[in-house]
Steps between C-alpha positions, in 0.01 A plus 500: 500500500581596136289731288345373178339761276276433200432755227199423281506628140502880480612572858805717560731408789503704820875549533477632856305191608758274334784685671328481840435129453859440391632672815284274717601190302866560416631154407472521121261630236365398163235570239327350199320684221309325223609627160419378151545123513749510790543598862756765594659405831747684724664430836737677734599571857495879450137610534541839331660349192242220465209740549642729233540207259143394571371852442666509158374154401148577616498827306573307181226243567229674705206302364608156620528327839803554724633419847758629744639310799712603798628215715523457874698177541353213701662200326813492288793737477468870433626553149418545135416131427208515747347820366148459361356448245610152394437319172271201528742214447713570195224690316572874498154564351350458849626663822373509855550705816378424849434653841482281808641166615440189292438146634787292636545286189657794312699650785879470461688225677841534667758678282240583233534874431172526309181659630176305529349691206799426280477128581128503423563675167788274399387160623144473629258718304633426147347154532153653550435291815141630525420489132441795269432829680254576223269241655301551819657193656855605416454858619339387826772243558778756461315754715454241776868407488603865524292557814533862608776570246455715192625393158505687169567327169563691176520310173511542123475125445200441268423182693348720772162669471615823666817705535473555876388279790477650848454268799424644844352819362260545794792504745658800327410864437372680191614863492437725196466198273821333624503184713745472791546177697521688833519851642880539500469735200346760734696746717565382854245740649227350282572134571605492865278571801575815696669314784747344255607841373690552825748250356510641145759737360332829415781582257525193269189315634687179587310319774731471801385175655762511777414788732823446696714677240489877454607516133332396177682206347458638147570875513653555847220730618489551878156434642568720804641825362398446134847554356694267270790302649779593572378859548277389782460730803420199716838344419686796652277501807548126539881540479492776763291287730742207464797719597328641810520312833185298566249661733420318822137397529296684758428309820147457624353358812437174315843486339683167557824696541350708785353190656825304507708788633279643770650493858380238741 
């Protein structure tokens, strides 16, 4: 899934939204903030630390463009090298971050630990395969190649006409002047239908997609008695039930056991 967030000039980050999005997309985080003549970039696997670093960098440069990205891995290993944003080729003056799945030509082959976005940033897009994105033809070509994906490019390279290029804007959400690539920045109750909330943890809001288990996989909350594991009342009742002799099922007139044992 991933969550890509764009901050136009003058917008302050919603730290709660970033934290919620990071919890839903926990496989690495990163940010980029345009400063004077350079781009400040940070990455990390610890969401709280990266968000705090971003908050500090954004506070120093509030009047320029910025981005934040939380990754949900689809291709490539889960680790720091695959955290967005990535420099465009070897030029650190331009970085990009992405949400979605890119075409097959940039997906990793066997034993390639890179993500599809990293391959695109390192090998495919530096060659400007669609031409300049400052032209209608180039922008349309890149947008067509992306399909339903969303891509954000920040640059301080004077060869570009603008500092920020957002592709797939219509597929995202604007909220209080901030653009989010999907709704995973919202609390679970706001982004899931009511029937799905039966399988969501009311304590930490992790969506429990497997209704067969009784405990939240993140915090250990019991969905039956609403107590954190191992202080679960259900656990003691379950242990008592296991130690008691099994009860014999009641026989009915239609019971196969009654039918096979009736006298002739």
